[in-house]
N, C-alpha and C positions, 0 to 999 in steps of 0.2 A: 432317765426326770422326763413325768409325761404331766403337762397343762393342758385345761381344755380352754380352746377358743371355738368364735363361730368363723367357720369356713366359708363360708357364705349365707344368706338371709334365710332363718330358722334352719341352719345344720351347725349342730355342736358336736365336736369330737379333741379325741384325746390327741395332742401331739408331743414330738419330744423336743426337749431342748436340751442346752448342756449348761449346767452347775459352774458359778468361776465365782471362784473367790472374793469375799469381799472385799470395800475400799475400807481405808482407816476409819470412817463414821457411820459405819453400816452393821447391820445384823444380819445374819442369817437363822429365818424359824424354821424348823421342821414341822410342818403342819399336822395339825393331829384333828381337828374339825374345820369344815367351812360352811358358807351358805352365800348365792346368790341373792342377786337383789331384782324385785321380782313387778319391779314400779316401772322408774324409767329405763333402765337394763332393757327390758322387753321390748320397748320400741325401738331401741336401738339393733336388737338382735331380730326384730323380721322385718329391719331395713326402713324405718319410716319415721325415722330421726331428720329433725330438720339440720344437726349436723353434719349430715352428709354434704350437702352442698353449700350450707350457708356456713357462719360465726356468728357468736351473741359478740358485738361490738360493745364492750365495756362504758365509751365515750359518748356512743351516740344511744345507748341500752336498747338498742334494735336488733335484729336478726339482720347482717345484710351480706352478698354472694361474698364466698372467697375468693382470693386471686386469682386471671386465670395460670393455672398448673399447679396450683397449690394442693399439695396433701390432701386428701377428704378426710373429716373430722372423724370416721372411723372406716377402718380398710377391712376387711371381710380377708380368713385368713390370716390376719395379726390379731384380731379383735380378742380380747381375754376379756372371759366368763369371770362373772364371781363378786362379793363385796366384801363380806368380813373370814378373815382367818385366826385360829386360834391355835400355839401350836409351842412350841420350846424351841428357847433359842442354841443353835448349836452351833455357831461362828460368831464372833463381832471383832471389828476393827478396832485397833489400840486408840484411837481416839475416843473411843464408846467408854462412858465411867458412870453410866444411870443403872448400868443391867451388866447382869450376870449370867456365865454359862448354864445352861438352865435352868434360867427362869422361863414361866410359862406367860405366855401375852398373845392380847388380841391387838389386831390392827384390820386397817384396809386393805385389803388385798387380794390376787385374782385367784380362781381354784386350779393350783400347782402342786406339786408333793412341796417345795421348798419357796419361800417369799423370804427374800432380801428388801429391807426397809434402811431408811435413817434411822442413826441412833444416837443420834447427837440432837438437845433439844427440840425431842418428838412429842408431843403432850397425846399425840394419836396413836404411837404405840405403849397401848397399857398393859401393866401387870396385872394381871390375875393374883385374886387375894385368897388362899389355901380354901378350899371348900367351896368357892364362886363356882357356879353352872358355866357351863360354857355355854348351853342354850339361851342366857341370859346376854351372855358378852356376844354372839352373834347378831341380837338382837340390838348393840350398838346405833348402828345406822338409824334402822327406822324407828326407835325410842328416841332420836333427836328431831326428826321430825313428827313424831306424833305431839310431844311435847310445846314445839312451835306453834304448831295446829291451835293446843290445848289455849296457850296463852295468848294467841292474837286473837282467837275466838273470847278471850275476856269475862270467859267461865269463873263465878265465883259461888259464893257458898249459899246454900239453895236453886241454886240455878235448876232449870229442865233443859236436858242438854241429849241431843241426840248424834249419834256417830254414824253416819252413813259407808259404808263398806268398810268389811270385818275381815281383813287382810291384814298383818304383822301391824302396819299404822293404826289404822281402826283399833285392834283388841290393844294395844299399849294408850291411847287415848282413851279409851274406856276404861280402864283402869287410872289413868290421870286426871278424866272428869270425876269419879267417882271419888278419889282419895282428898281431893280439893275441894269437895264439898256438896258438890250440887243431888242437888233432893232428889231425883230422878234422871236416870240415866237408859236411856232407849239406844238399841242396838237394829240399824236396819240391814239385811243381809239376804239375799235368795239362797246360801246353803246354810242347811241346819248344821250340821256338825261347828261350824263359825260360830250359828248363834246361841248353842250351847256351851261353846269356851266363852264366848261374853256374859253370860249368865252366870256362869260359875264363878267369872272373876270383876263379878262388880255392876255388869248391866242388870239393869230392875224387869225392863218390858227388851223381845226382840222383833221383828217383825219381817215377813217374807214380802219383799217387796211386788213377786211375783200372784203373789194369793191375795192382797188387800191392799188398799191405797193408805200408804204409808203418813202423807201428808196429814189425810182427816185422822188415821190414827194418832200421830201425837193431838190433832185438836181435840181429840176427845179423849186421851189420858192429862191434860192438862188444862182440862173446863174452857176448850173453847181458845186458850191465849193461845197458845200455840210453846215453841221452843227459845228460852232464849239465845243457845246458841246451837247451831249445829257445824261439827266435823267433816267435811264433805273427801272423801278419801277413794270412791272409785272410779271417779271420773268418766261417769255414765250420761249422758246428758237427762234421762229419762229420771236420776237419781239428784238432778241438780234441780228438774220441774217440780219434783215433789215437796224436795227442802223446801223450794220459794214458797211451796202452798203450809207448809208446815209450820215454818216460820214464824213467829212471833213479831208485831209490829214494834218496827226498831230495832229486829233482832239481827245479830248479824251471823254468818254463812262463811266461817273458814274453811279456803278453800286449797286444798294439801294437794290433790292429785295433780298428776303430770297428765293431762288431758286429751282425747283424741278430738280432734273436729267435730263440733255438735252439729246435728241434721235438726233434730226435733224438739229447738229449744226456745219457749214463747216468753217474750219478758213483756208481752202485754196480758199476762195473767193474774196471779197472783204479787208477782215482783212487783208490780207499777200500784197496787194498793195497800201491800203490809210493807212498803221501804223500808224494803232488805238492804241487807249490808253486808256486800262481799266482800272478804280481804283475803288475798293469794297470798298464801302462806307458804315460806320457802324457809327451813332452819338455817338454809347455808347461805342467803343471800344477805349482803352487809352494807351498812348498818342495820341491824337490827332494829323493829320499831320500837324496841325498848333500851335502845345507845344511848349514853352511854354506858347505862348498869348491866346492859344485855349484849353479847357477842357471841359469835359460835363456840369458840372458843368456854366459856361459862355452859352455855346451855349442853357440850360436850361432857364439860367435866363433871354437872347437874347431874347427866340419864345414867353418867359410868359409874356413879356412885350410887343412886338408885337399882339400879342394874346388879352391883355387887353384895347389897347388903340386902337384899329379898325383897325390898319394898314393891319391885315391881316382877312378876313371876312374869318369864317368857317359855316355860318348858309346854307347854303345852300347844305353842305356837309353830313349836320346830317339827313338821311331820310333812312327809314320810321324812329317815334320814339313810340315808345309801350308802352301801361303798363307793371308793373313787370309780376304781374300774367300771360302776355301771353309772358314773355318772352323766354321761352324752345323754344317752335314750333316756333318763331320769330327768336331766334337763329340760329335751324336747316337751315331754311331757307334760311336766307338772308345772314348769314354768311359761310355756309356752302355750303348747297345744288342747291341755284340760288344765288350768289355771283351781278350776272349782276345786279340785281334790286334792290342794294343799293351802296352806296359810305361808310356810316359811321353807324350805326344803333345805335341810340338814344334809352334811357329805360326811364321812368319817374316811380313815385314810390307818 
Protein backbone atom coordinates (compact mmCIF):
# COMPACT_ATOMS: atom_id res chain seq x y z
CA UNK A 1 0.00 0.00 0.00
CA UNK A 2 1.22 3.52 -0.80
CA UNK A 3 0.81 6.89 0.86
CA UNK A 4 2.02 10.41 0.04
CA UNK A 5 4.37 12.04 2.55
CA UNK A 6 6.92 14.84 2.72
CA UNK A 7 10.30 13.16 3.09
CA UNK A 8 12.11 16.49 3.38
CA UNK A 9 11.15 20.15 2.88
CA UNK A 10 9.53 20.62 -0.54
CA UNK A 11 9.94 16.94 -1.50
CA UNK A 12 6.86 14.70 -1.78
CA UNK A 13 7.16 10.94 -2.30
CA UNK A 14 5.03 7.82 -2.27
CA UNK A 15 6.14 5.36 0.42
CA UNK A 16 4.93 1.93 1.50
CA UNK A 17 2.75 1.36 4.53
CA UNK A 18 1.24 -1.74 6.10
CA UNK A 19 -2.54 -1.93 6.17
CA UNK A 20 -3.79 -3.21 9.52
CA UNK A 21 -7.23 -4.43 10.69
CA UNK A 22 -9.62 -1.90 12.18
CA UNK A 23 -10.21 -1.52 15.90
CA UNK A 24 -13.76 -2.07 17.26
CA UNK A 25 -14.63 1.64 16.91
CA UNK A 26 -13.05 2.21 13.48
CA UNK A 27 -13.93 2.07 9.80
CA UNK A 28 -11.54 1.59 6.90
CA UNK A 29 -12.13 3.56 3.71
CA UNK A 30 -10.86 2.57 0.28
CA UNK A 31 -10.06 6.00 -1.12
CA UNK A 32 -11.44 6.93 -4.55
CA UNK A 33 -10.73 10.68 -4.51
CA UNK A 34 -8.53 12.97 -2.42
CA UNK A 35 -7.30 16.54 -2.28
CA UNK A 36 -4.49 18.35 -0.45
CA UNK A 37 -4.76 21.57 1.51
CA UNK A 38 -3.29 24.50 -0.45
CA UNK A 39 -2.93 26.91 2.47
CA UNK A 40 -1.45 26.11 5.85
CA UNK A 41 -0.16 22.71 4.73
CA UNK A 42 2.10 24.42 2.18
CA UNK A 43 3.75 26.45 4.94
CA UNK A 44 4.51 23.18 6.74
CA UNK A 45 5.68 21.48 3.53
CA UNK A 46 8.16 24.27 2.87
CA UNK A 47 9.54 24.00 6.40
CA UNK A 48 8.41 27.48 7.49
CA UNK A 49 5.82 26.56 10.10
CA UNK A 50 6.15 27.94 13.65
CA UNK A 51 5.07 24.48 14.86
CA UNK A 52 8.50 23.00 14.14
CA UNK A 53 10.22 24.44 17.21
CA UNK A 54 7.23 25.93 19.04
CA UNK A 55 3.72 24.97 20.05
CA UNK A 56 0.64 27.08 20.55
CA UNK A 57 -0.08 27.04 24.26
CA UNK A 58 -3.84 27.19 24.85
CA UNK A 59 -3.43 28.38 28.44
CA UNK A 60 -1.15 31.30 27.55
CA UNK A 61 -2.73 31.83 24.07
CA UNK A 62 0.68 32.31 22.50
CA UNK A 63 3.43 30.33 20.79
CA UNK A 64 5.97 28.99 23.25
CA UNK A 65 9.15 26.89 22.83
CA UNK A 66 8.72 23.13 22.94
CA UNK A 67 10.31 21.37 25.87
CA UNK A 68 13.90 20.32 25.33
CA UNK A 69 14.01 16.90 23.68
CA UNK A 70 10.34 17.03 22.66
CA UNK A 71 9.38 15.74 19.22
CA UNK A 72 9.05 18.57 16.67
CA UNK A 73 5.54 19.38 15.59
CA UNK A 74 6.33 18.25 12.04
CA UNK A 75 8.72 15.39 11.27
CA UNK A 76 9.84 15.04 7.66
CA UNK A 77 9.91 11.42 6.59
CA UNK A 78 6.64 10.92 8.50
CA UNK A 79 4.68 14.06 7.62
CA UNK A 80 1.50 12.92 5.76
CA UNK A 81 0.19 15.15 2.99
CA UNK A 82 -3.48 15.62 2.30
CA UNK A 83 -6.68 17.15 3.57
CA UNK A 84 -9.88 15.42 2.41
CA UNK A 85 -10.74 11.95 1.09
CA UNK A 86 -13.82 10.36 -0.46
CA UNK A 87 -14.28 6.61 -0.74
CA UNK A 88 -16.20 3.49 0.27
CA UNK A 89 -16.16 1.74 3.64
CA UNK A 90 -14.57 -1.69 3.17
CA UNK A 91 -14.12 -2.72 6.80
CA UNK A 92 -15.77 -1.74 10.08
CA UNK A 93 -15.38 -2.62 13.74
CA UNK A 94 -18.08 -4.34 15.77
CA UNK A 95 -18.87 -1.19 17.75
CA UNK A 96 -19.75 0.80 14.62
CA UNK A 97 -23.51 1.12 14.10
CA UNK A 98 -23.99 4.32 12.08
CA UNK A 99 -22.28 3.06 8.91
CA UNK A 100 -22.41 0.00 6.70
CA UNK A 101 -20.01 -1.72 4.34
CA UNK A 102 -20.17 -0.01 0.95
CA UNK A 103 -21.22 3.40 2.25
CA UNK A 104 -19.61 6.25 0.33
CA UNK A 105 -18.18 8.72 2.83
CA UNK A 106 -16.03 11.83 3.05
CA UNK A 107 -13.70 12.72 5.88
CA UNK A 108 -10.43 14.37 6.78
CA UNK A 109 -7.49 12.20 5.87
CA UNK A 110 -4.08 11.93 4.20
CA UNK A 111 -3.53 11.01 0.56
CA UNK A 112 -3.19 7.23 0.74
CA UNK A 113 -4.90 4.15 -0.63
CA UNK A 114 -6.86 3.38 2.54
CA UNK A 115 -7.77 5.66 5.44
CA UNK A 116 -8.87 4.35 8.85
CA UNK A 117 -10.85 6.67 11.15
CA UNK A 118 -13.08 6.55 14.19
CA UNK A 119 -16.59 5.44 13.24
CA UNK A 120 -18.36 6.03 16.56
CA UNK A 121 -19.87 9.46 17.32
CA UNK A 122 -17.68 11.07 14.65
CA UNK A 123 -19.66 13.78 12.87
CA UNK A 124 -16.64 14.54 10.67
CA UNK A 125 -17.18 11.19 8.93
CA UNK A 126 -19.85 12.27 6.46
CA UNK A 127 -22.10 10.01 4.40
CA UNK A 128 -22.36 11.09 0.78
CA UNK A 129 -25.93 11.31 -0.56
CA UNK A 130 -26.59 9.63 -3.88
CA UNK A 131 -25.63 11.84 -6.82
CA UNK A 132 -23.51 14.25 -4.76
CA UNK A 133 -20.32 15.52 -6.40
CA UNK A 134 -16.99 14.39 -4.99
CA UNK A 135 -15.54 17.77 -6.02
CA UNK A 136 -17.96 19.44 -3.62
CA UNK A 137 -17.13 16.94 -0.89
CA UNK A 138 -13.37 17.58 -0.94
CA UNK A 139 -14.15 21.30 -0.52
CA UNK A 140 -15.70 20.58 2.88
CA UNK A 141 -12.66 22.07 4.65
CA UNK A 142 -12.18 25.30 2.62
CA UNK A 143 -15.94 25.92 2.70
CA UNK A 144 -15.80 26.17 6.50
CA UNK A 145 -13.12 28.86 6.43
CA UNK A 146 -14.93 30.70 3.64
CA UNK A 147 -18.16 30.70 5.65
CA UNK A 148 -16.35 31.85 8.77
CA UNK A 149 -14.69 34.66 6.78
CA UNK A 150 -18.00 35.84 5.35
CA UNK A 151 -19.75 35.69 8.72
CA UNK A 152 -16.90 37.45 10.54
CA UNK A 153 -17.00 40.18 7.88
CA UNK A 154 -20.68 40.77 8.77
CA UNK A 155 -21.77 40.61 5.14
CA UNK A 156 -25.36 41.80 4.87
CA UNK A 157 -27.94 42.34 2.15
CA UNK A 158 -27.00 45.25 -0.08
CA UNK A 159 -23.34 45.38 0.97
CA UNK A 160 -20.36 45.98 -1.28
CA UNK A 161 -18.04 43.00 -0.74
CA UNK A 162 -14.50 42.35 -1.96
CA UNK A 163 -12.83 38.93 -1.89
CA UNK A 164 -9.05 39.05 -2.19
CA UNK A 165 -7.41 35.83 -3.37
CA UNK A 166 -9.51 33.47 -5.48
CA UNK A 167 -8.21 30.11 -4.34
CA UNK A 168 -10.69 27.56 -3.01
CA UNK A 169 -11.58 29.59 0.10
CA UNK A 170 -11.93 32.81 -1.88
CA UNK A 171 -14.04 31.20 -4.61
CA UNK A 172 -16.46 29.78 -2.06
CA UNK A 173 -16.54 33.12 -0.23
CA UNK A 174 -17.60 34.80 -3.50
CA UNK A 175 -20.53 32.40 -3.80
CA UNK A 176 -21.56 32.77 -0.17
CA UNK A 177 -21.33 36.58 -0.21
CA UNK A 178 -23.46 36.85 -3.33
CA UNK A 179 -26.05 34.42 -2.01
CA UNK A 180 -26.11 36.34 1.28
CA UNK A 181 -27.46 39.32 -0.64
CA UNK A 182 -24.39 41.44 -1.34
CA UNK A 183 -25.34 43.91 -4.07
CA UNK A 184 -21.81 43.91 -5.49
CA UNK A 185 -19.09 41.26 -5.13
CA UNK A 186 -15.62 42.05 -6.45
CA UNK A 187 -12.88 39.45 -6.81
CA UNK A 188 -9.17 40.27 -6.75
CA UNK A 189 -6.59 37.82 -8.11
CA UNK A 190 -3.71 38.03 -10.61
CA UNK A 191 -4.61 34.70 -12.28
CA UNK A 192 -7.02 35.06 -15.20
CA UNK A 193 -8.62 31.62 -14.93
CA UNK A 194 -9.44 32.19 -11.28
CA UNK A 195 -11.08 35.49 -12.15
CA UNK A 196 -13.12 33.82 -14.88
CA UNK A 197 -14.38 31.14 -12.49
CA UNK A 198 -15.32 33.76 -9.89
CA UNK A 199 -17.27 35.75 -12.49
CA UNK A 200 -19.08 32.55 -13.49
CA UNK A 201 -20.13 31.84 -9.91
CA UNK A 202 -21.26 35.16 -8.49
CA UNK A 203 -18.64 37.90 -8.78
CA UNK A 204 -19.85 41.05 -10.50
CA UNK A 205 -16.35 42.35 -11.24
CA UNK A 206 -12.84 40.98 -10.99
CA UNK A 207 -9.49 42.77 -11.12
CA UNK A 208 -5.88 41.80 -11.65
CA UNK A 209 -3.94 43.53 -8.84
CA UNK A 210 -0.78 43.51 -10.94
CA UNK A 211 -2.23 45.58 -13.79
CA UNK A 212 -4.52 47.91 -11.78
CA UNK A 213 -4.73 49.47 -8.33
CA UNK A 214 -7.53 47.33 -6.83
CA UNK A 215 -8.26 49.70 -3.93
CA UNK A 216 -8.76 52.58 -6.34
CA UNK A 217 -10.93 50.46 -8.65
CA UNK A 218 -13.14 49.43 -5.72
CA UNK A 219 -13.59 53.07 -4.73
CA UNK A 220 -14.54 53.96 -8.31
CA UNK A 221 -17.12 51.18 -8.52
CA UNK A 222 -18.69 52.20 -5.21
CA UNK A 223 -18.91 55.93 -5.95
CA UNK A 224 -15.88 56.58 -3.69
CA UNK A 225 -17.52 54.89 -0.70
CA UNK A 226 -15.43 51.70 -0.64
CA UNK A 227 -16.24 48.15 0.38
CA UNK A 228 -18.35 47.45 3.44
CA UNK A 229 -16.56 44.13 3.87
CA UNK A 230 -13.34 42.66 2.51
CA UNK A 231 -12.49 38.98 2.90
CA UNK A 232 -8.71 38.58 2.59
CA UNK A 233 -7.56 35.04 1.76
CA UNK A 234 -4.27 35.65 -0.09
CA UNK A 235 -1.88 36.28 2.81
CA UNK A 236 -0.02 38.84 0.70
CA UNK A 237 1.14 42.10 2.30
CA UNK A 238 0.44 44.17 -0.83
CA UNK A 239 -3.06 42.69 -0.93
CA UNK A 240 -3.75 43.82 2.63
CA UNK A 241 -2.39 47.29 1.81
CA UNK A 242 -4.78 47.41 -1.14
CA UNK A 243 -7.65 46.26 1.06
CA UNK A 244 -6.96 49.10 3.49
CA UNK A 245 -7.19 51.52 0.56
CA UNK A 246 -10.43 50.02 -0.77
CA UNK A 247 -12.28 49.63 2.53
CA UNK A 248 -15.12 52.00 3.40
CA UNK A 249 -14.80 54.14 6.52
CA UNK A 250 -15.33 51.81 9.46
CA UNK A 251 -15.58 48.75 7.22
CA UNK A 252 -14.45 45.26 8.21
CA UNK A 253 -11.54 43.29 6.78
CA UNK A 254 -11.98 39.63 7.62
CA UNK A 255 -8.47 38.19 7.51
CA UNK A 256 -8.72 34.47 6.72
CA UNK A 257 -5.24 33.75 5.35
CA UNK A 258 -2.46 32.13 7.37
CA UNK A 259 -0.03 34.88 6.48
CA UNK A 260 3.73 34.98 6.08
CA UNK A 261 5.78 37.70 7.81
CA UNK A 262 4.98 41.07 6.25
CA UNK A 263 7.67 43.35 4.86
CA UNK A 264 5.87 46.04 2.86
CA UNK A 265 2.89 46.93 5.03
CA UNK A 266 2.30 50.52 6.14
CA UNK A 267 -0.42 51.25 8.69
CA UNK A 268 0.42 54.93 8.49
CA UNK A 269 -1.57 55.38 5.29
CA UNK A 270 -5.25 54.55 4.57
CA UNK A 271 -5.58 52.28 7.61
CA UNK A 272 -5.16 55.27 9.90
CA UNK A 273 -7.75 57.39 8.10
CA UNK A 274 -10.33 54.75 7.13
CA UNK A 275 -10.78 53.49 10.71
CA UNK A 276 -10.56 49.97 9.32
CA UNK A 277 -11.46 47.04 11.52
CA UNK A 278 -9.31 43.94 10.90
CA UNK A 279 -10.80 40.72 12.28
CA UNK A 280 -8.71 37.56 12.19
CA UNK A 281 -11.08 34.81 11.12
CA UNK A 282 -10.57 31.11 11.82
CA UNK A 283 -13.43 28.61 11.62
CA UNK A 284 -11.74 26.12 13.93
CA UNK A 285 -11.11 28.45 16.88
CA UNK A 286 -13.48 28.09 19.81
CA UNK A 287 -15.49 29.75 21.14
CA UNK A 288 -16.88 31.05 17.87
CA UNK A 289 -17.48 34.85 17.77
CA UNK A 290 -21.21 34.04 17.73
CA UNK A 291 -21.08 31.46 20.53
CA UNK A 292 -23.25 29.85 21.87
CA UNK A 293 -25.45 30.00 18.76
CA UNK A 294 -22.57 29.04 16.48
CA UNK A 295 -19.66 26.67 16.98
CA UNK A 296 -17.34 24.61 14.77
CA UNK A 297 -19.84 21.77 14.49
CA UNK A 298 -22.62 24.08 13.31
CA UNK A 299 -20.30 25.58 10.71
CA UNK A 300 -19.36 22.09 9.50
CA UNK A 301 -22.96 20.86 9.45
CA UNK A 302 -24.09 23.92 7.51
CA UNK A 303 -21.26 23.74 4.99
CA UNK A 304 -21.83 20.04 4.38
CA UNK A 305 -25.52 20.64 3.71
CA UNK A 306 -24.79 23.49 1.29
CA UNK A 307 -22.19 21.40 -0.54
CA UNK A 308 -24.35 18.30 -0.82
CA UNK A 309 -27.57 20.05 -1.88
CA UNK A 310 -25.81 21.98 -4.65
CA UNK A 311 -26.22 25.43 -3.09
CA UNK A 312 -22.44 25.70 -3.50
CA UNK A 313 -20.81 24.57 -6.73
CA UNK A 314 -17.14 23.57 -6.49
CA UNK A 315 -16.67 21.50 -9.65
CA UNK A 316 -14.69 24.23 -11.41
CA UNK A 317 -12.43 24.61 -8.38
CA UNK A 318 -10.92 21.13 -8.61
CA UNK A 319 -8.13 21.17 -11.16
CA UNK A 320 -5.93 19.67 -12.25
CA UNK A 321 -7.15 16.14 -11.46
CA UNK A 322 -4.26 13.67 -11.48
CA UNK A 323 -3.88 9.90 -10.88
CA UNK A 324 -2.55 8.86 -7.47
CA UNK A 325 0.67 7.44 -8.96
CA UNK A 326 1.56 10.90 -10.28
CA UNK A 327 0.65 12.70 -7.06
CA UNK A 328 4.21 13.38 -5.76
CA UNK A 329 5.25 15.40 -8.81
CA UNK A 330 1.84 17.00 -9.12
CA UNK A 331 1.85 18.03 -5.46
CA UNK A 332 5.25 19.67 -5.77
CA UNK A 333 4.28 21.46 -8.98
CA UNK A 334 0.69 22.54 -8.40
CA UNK A 335 0.66 23.02 -4.62
CA UNK A 336 4.19 24.31 -3.95
CA UNK A 337 6.19 25.42 -6.98
CA UNK A 338 3.52 26.76 -9.36
CA UNK A 339 0.33 27.19 -7.32
CA UNK A 340 -0.96 29.69 -9.86
CA UNK A 341 -1.69 26.70 -12.16
CA UNK A 342 -4.35 25.29 -9.86
CA UNK A 343 -7.02 26.17 -7.33
CA UNK A 344 -7.45 22.87 -5.47
CA UNK A 345 -5.82 19.78 -6.92
CA UNK A 346 -7.86 16.57 -7.17
CA UNK A 347 -6.45 13.05 -7.03
CA UNK A 348 -8.11 9.89 -8.36
CA UNK A 349 -7.31 6.32 -7.31
